[in-house]
N, C-alpha and C positions, 0 to 999 in steps of 0.2 A: 237141749232139745225141749220143745214145747210139749206140754201135756194137755191134750184136748178133751178133758173130762168135764169142765164146767160149762153150764148152759147159760146163754145170754139171750134173753127174749127182747125183740124190738117190735114195736107196733108202728106200722106205717101205712100210708094210703095204698089201697090195692093197685091203683094205676101206676104209682111209682114202683111198687114191688114187681109188677109185670114187666115194666121197661127195664128195671135193674136185672131181672132174671134173663131177659132177652139179650141184653148187652153181655152179661156174664157167659151165656151160652155161645154167643158169637165169638168170644175170646177163648172158648174151650176151658172155662174156669167155673167152679161152683160159686154160688153166692157166699158160702161160708169161707172159702179161700180168700175171696176178695175182702170180706169184712175183717178176717184175721189180719190180712196185710194192712188194711187201713188202721186198725187198732195198734199194730206194732209201730207203724210210722208216727201215729199221733202220740203215743207214749214217748217214743224217742225224741220227737220234736218238742214236747212240752214237759219233759221230766224235770226241768229246772236243775237244781243242784242235787237231785237224787242220784244215787249211784245205781246204775242199771247193770244187770248181769251180762256177761260177754255174749251168751247165746242169743239174747234179745237184740243186742246191737248188731251181731253178725246176721241174724235173720232179717232184720230191717234193711240192712245194707244190700243183701242178696236180692231183695224184691223191690228195691227202690225204682220208682217209675221215672222214665226220662222227662 
């Protein structure tokens, strides 16, 4: 299970942020949910020879986009 206690700050253009938030809302998802999904998928795709925990692989597989 993931522990959501670490904070990750991202600076981006306000126009992109607004569009991102609108798209997330249209999909009934929070921006945080989408960013966590993107990070999981990125880590799994680029882990190289690192051994990843099963919970991370399972979480990434569950939310994999078509």
